[in-house]
N, C-alpha and C positions, 0 to 999 in steps of 0.2 A: 557484491560484498555480502558477507554473512554476518548476522548479528544473532546473539542468543536472547531468548526470552528469559527474563530474570524475575525473581520474587521481590516485591517491594511492599512490605506490610502484608495486607490481605489481597493485594492486587498483583497482576503480572505486568511487566513493562518491557519495552525494547528501547535500548539506548540509541541516541542519534549520534552518528559519528561526528567528531569535532570539526573536521574539515567541511562537512556538509552544513553543520549548524552555523559555522562562521560564514560560509558562502551565502547561505540563505538568510543570514542575519537573525537567526533564532537566538533568544536569550532566555536564561533561567527566569521563570515567572510569566513568560509569554503565554497567552491563551491561544490555542489552536483548535481548528475544526477538524473532526475526524469523520471520514466516510468509510463505511464498511460494507462488505459483501461476504456473507457467511459461506455461500455456495462456492465462490471462487477462492475463499480464504485470503481476501485482499483487503488492506486498509490503506487509506490515503490521509495524510495530515497536511494541513495548509494553514496559513496565517488566519487569524480571526476575521480580518477585514475581507477575506475571500470566502467566508462561510456561506454566504447566500448564493454563490456561484457553484451550481452543481456541475461537476466536470465528468463524473462517471455515473451514468444513470442505471437503474435496474435493467432497462432494456439493453443497454450496452453489454452488461455482464451476461445477460441471457444469450445475446448474439455471440459473445466471446465463447461461452461454454458450448454452444452449438457448433461453432467453427472448430474448436479444439477437439470435440468429439468426432466430427465429420472428417477432419484432416489429421487425426492423431498419428497415423502411420507415417505420413509425409513429414510432419513436424519432427518426429523422432529421428527419421532418416536425415533430415537437414541438420539436426542438432549434433549428429555424429560425424559430420563432414568437416 
């Protein structure tokens, strides 16, 4: 699914699709934890109560980048099949 980055005041935002928000039971005003990795350009949101549980570590992102670089050609070939 593709979402657009939109301007909200002085900030940028990505909307959460309604179906996902309902299934995940996110409501307006809920606090969420956000994990980010600038190198991979990935961010993960999760409910506040899961904030202490780190699911994606910097080491994982480093490994992921190494594998993506090492196997770039194979990944691209698989994507086109």
